[in-house]
C-alpha positions in Angstrom: 6.3 11.9 -12.7 6.6 12.9 -9.1 8.2 16.1 -10.4 4.8 17.2 -11.5 3.6 17.4 -7.9 6.8 18.9 -6.6 6.2 22.0 -8.8 3.9 24.2 -6.7 3.0 26.5 -9.7 2.1 23.5 -11.9 0.0 22.0 -9.1 -2.0 25.2 -8.8 -2.5 25.2 -12.6 -3.7 21.6 -12.5 -6.1 22.3 -9.7 -7.8 25.2 -11.6 -7.6 24.0 -15.2 -7.8 20.2 -15.2 -11.4 20.0 -13.9 -12.5 22.6 -16.5 -10.7 20.7 -19.3 -12.2 17.4 -18.2 -15.6 19.0 -18.1 -15.1 20.2 -21.7 -14.1 16.7 -22.7 -17.3 15.3 -21.1 -19.4 17.9 -22.9 -17.8 17.1 -26.3 -18.3 13.4 -25.6 -22.0 13.7 -24.6 -25.1 12.9 -26.6 -28.6 13.2 -25.1 -27.2 13.7 -21.6 -25.1 10.5 -21.7 -21.3 10.6 -21.7 -19.7 8.3 -24.4 -16.7 6.1 -24.0 -14.6 8.4 -26.2 -14.4 10.7 -23.1 -11.5 8.5 -22.0 -9.5 9.3 -25.1 -10.2 13.0 -24.7 -9.0 12.9 -21.1 -6.0 10.9 -22.1 -5.0 13.6 -24.6 -5.3 16.2 -21.8 -3.0 14.2 -19.5 -0.5 13.7 -22.3 -0.5 17.4 -23.1 0.3 18.0 -19.4 3.2 15.6 -19.7 4.5 17.4 -22.8 4.1 20.8 -21.0 6.1 19.6 -18.0 8.7 17.3 -19.6 9.0 18.6 -23.1 8.0 17.2 -26.4 11.4 15.4 -26.9 10.8 13.3 -23.7 7.2 12.3 -24.4 6.6 9.8 -27.2 3.0 9.9 -28.4 3.3 7.8 -31.6 2.5 4.5 -30.0 1.0 1.8 -32.3 -2.7 1.0 -31.5 -1.6 -2.6 -31.1 0.6 -1.8 -28.2 -1.3 -3.2 -25.2 -1.7 -0.9 -22.1 0.7 1.8 -23.4 -0.7 5.2 -24.1 2.5 7.2 -24.1 6.2 6.8 -23.4 7.8 9.2 -20.9 11.6 9.2 -21.0 11.2 5.9 -23.0 9.3 4.3 -20.2 5.7 3.0 -21.1 2.9 4.8 -19.4 -0.8 3.9 -19.3 -3.4 6.6 -18.6 -6.8 5.5 -17.2 -9.8 7.7 -16.2 -13.0 6.9 -14.4 -16.3 8.6 -15.1 -18.3 9.6 -12.1 -18.9 12.4 -9.7 -15.8 14.5 -10.0 -13.1 12.7 -11.8 -10.3 10.3 -11.2 -7.2 9.7 -13.3 -4.7 6.9 -12.9 -1.3 7.1 -14.6 0.7 3.9 -14.3 4.1 2.7 -15.5 3.9 -0.6 -17.2 
């Protein structure tokens, strides 16, 4: 995944588009000014789409059973967990299992 950050063009796209996409996810997950827990799933989908964009659909497995603990996607057959934190700005943590 380090390859994502070695690609200067992609890093610039991430800097400009990711905050906007995360803001849209928050808006879609909000009711009465409160952000719902489903925002995590929406943000996860955004991160997974980024992985597909960078590494190709053939290298990103998204059909993970819901019973699979702490695995949101597999990248080159390696399990990956995506976590996001709600707060001022945003934080995302992508970890290998």
